[in-house]
N, C-alpha and C positions, 0 to 999 in steps of 0.2 A: 544452489550452492550449499545451503544448510542441509538439504537432504543428502548431498554427497558426503558432507562431513559426518553425518550420522552413520551412513553405511561404512565409511572408512574406519570409524571408531569400532564398529562391530567386527570388521575384518581384522583389525589389529588384535582385538580380544581373541578372536578365533585362532589367529596365528600363534598367540601365546598358549592356547589350549593344546597345541601339538607338542610344545616343549615343556609344559608344566601341567601336572594333574590338577584339574579344576575341582575345588571342593564346594559343597553347598554354601559354606560360609563366604567363599569368594564372591559368589553371585549375590548373596544377601548384602554383603558390604558394598558391592558396586552399585546395586540398586539404591541402597541406603544413601550413598554418597550423592547420587543424582537427585533423589527426592529432597535431600537437605538443600540442594541448590534451588529447587523449586520453592521451598519455604523461604530461602534467603531472597530470591528475586521478588517474591510476593511482598516482602517487607521493604524492598528497595524503592525509594521514591524518585530515583533519577529518571531522565527522559527515556532512556532505552530499556528500562527494566521490563516493560511489558513484552517487548520483542524477545528479550532473553528468557522470560518466563514461558512464552509460547514455544521457543526452541527447546528449552530444557524439558518441557512436557513431551515434545516429540521424541526426544532421546530416551526418556524414561519409558514411554509407551512402547517404543520399538524394542528396547532392551528386555523389558519384562515379557513381551511376546516372544522374542527370540529365545530367551533362557528357558521359559516354561515349555517351549516346543522342542528345544534341542536336548534338554536334560530331564529325562523321565523322573529322576529322584526328587525333583522339585515338587511333585504332586503331593508328597507327604512330608516335606521339610517344613520346619516351624517358621523360618524367616523371622527370628526374634528382633532383628534390627528394624525390619519393615514394620513390624507390629509396634515397636517403640515409637515409630513415626505416626501412629494412629491409622496406619493402613489396615483395613479389616480383611482378614483371611478366614474364610469359613469352609469347612470340609465335611462331607457327608460321612455317616457312620461306616459305610462300606469302603471308604477311602478311594472312591473312584471318580468323584466329582467335587470340584472346588471353585470358589469364586473369590477373586481379589478385588477389593474396592478401595479407591483412594480419592481424596479431594484434590482437584487439579489447581486449586487456589485462584481461579479466575472470578469467583463470586465474592459477594459481600455477605449480607445477611441471608441472601439466597445462595445456597451452596451448590456447586457443580461437581459431580462425581464421575468417575470412569470405572469401568469394570472389565475384568478379564476372566473368562471361564476356561478352566483346565479340566480335562476329563480323560479317562482311560477307556478305550474300546478296542476289542479284538487284540489285546496285548500291546496296543500302541497308545502313547500319551499324546493328546492334542491340546492346543490352546487357541482361543479366539478372543479378540477384543470385542466385547459385547457392547453394542451401541457406541461405537467409536465416535467421539465428539467431532471428528473431522467430517463425518457423514451425516450429521444430525439435520433433520428437517425443522423448519420453523415451528416453534411451539412445543417441540419435544423436550422432555426432561429426563435426566438420568438419575435415578436414586442410587443409594448404596445398599448392599446386601449384608445382613448381619447374622442370619441363621438359615440353615438348610436341614430339612427332614427328609428321610427316605421312606418311600411307600413301595412295598413289593406286592404287585398283583400277580395273578396266575401266569401271565406271559410277558410282563413288562415291569421295568423299574422306573418309578417316577421320583423326581426330586422337587420338593415343595420348598421354595426359597422365599424368605421374608425380607422385604426391603423397606427403606425409609427415605422419604423425600423431605427436604428442608427448603421452604420457599421464602421464609422471612423469619424475623425473630419470634413470630407467633404462629404462622401457618406451617403445618406439617402434614404428612400423610404416611400411611403404612399399607403395604400390599402383600398378598401372598400370591406367588406366581409359580406355575408348574412347568417343569422342564423334563425332557426325556431325551435319549440318544437314539437316533434312527440312522442306520447306514453310516456310522462314524461321523454324524453331523448332529449339532444341537437342534432339537425341535422345541421351540418356545411358544408354539401355537396350539398345542394339544389342549382341547377343551374338555376338562374333566369335572367341572363344577356346574351343577344344575341350579340355576337361579330363576327368579320369576321372569326374567327377560330372555331365558334360553340358556344354552350351555356356554360357559366362559372359561378362559384360560387363567384368569386372575380375579381377585376381589380386592378392592381398594377402599380404605376409609380415610377421610380427611378430618383433622381435628386441630384444636388450638393447643400449642404446647406452652409450658411455662419456662423451663430452662432447657435441659437436655431432652431430646425426643424420648417418648415413652415406648416401651415394648408392649404392644397391645394384642396383636394377633398371636394365637398359639395353636399348636397341633399336638394332639395326644396320640402318640404312636401306638399305644396299647389298644385303644378303642378306634383308632383311625378316624379321628374326628377333628375338624378344623373349628376353632372358636373365633368368631368375629365380633368385636365389641360394638354395641349400639351407641352411636354418637348423637347427642341431643342438639338442640338449637344452640347457636353461638359456639359450636365446636366442642362442647363439653362432653367428655367421655363418661358414659354411665357404667354401672357395675353389672349390666346385663349383656348377654351375648346371644348371637345367632349361631347355631351349630350346624355344620355340614358333615354328615357321616358317610364314609365310603361303603358302598353296598356291594363291592366286588367288581363293579364296572365304572362307577362315577360317584362323586360326592353329591348327596341330596340333603336338603334342609330337613332338620328335625325340630322338635319343639324348642322355643327360645328358653335360655337358661339364665 
């Protein structure tokens, strides 16, 4: 029944599209309205608030997927209202790849996030709910993405996305993960980093945070070098880094810095 209501709501909005020109601000305000409901249900202590929170998350998830698929202009739109809700939207320099990340408000000190990846390939804009929480396996965790770098190789464009996980008031992690587009699909398994354990798609560091998560991992576009901080015992972040430099084919470790 709830699923039918969601589809019906989208159909009504689509019908309005035929009689009224939809602007980017219309979409921003509609998503903003639904995310505000998510925040309100999170604060609601009534008996049915959790069901309402779950249903509103479904509506928001389906709407953001629909809008970013249906309207290509959303790929480069600022979505100021969503940003004011602390929804993180990061876009690559080439304006062809974007990640939307938001807190679904189901967590406590351990925060649960959802992501949508939007990209342009062969003149078409696509979007995909990345690690949709409705399909999570036991033990999986979804971080949020806050930075993306672009790496242009001879025959491929790679996107280096940095994400953050918040597991408690103290425990956090940061990772750099590599994406590329193959045949109009997201490839998130390309192994481009050579480590002591073989080639990997991502590198993750866990640490103890004090207040807000720190921004630890960095990428220097000029030298094409990833800098990974060395974390000491008890999760303390040192001022030293391990550097991985791109050699034209993959990232390989260079001297610690």
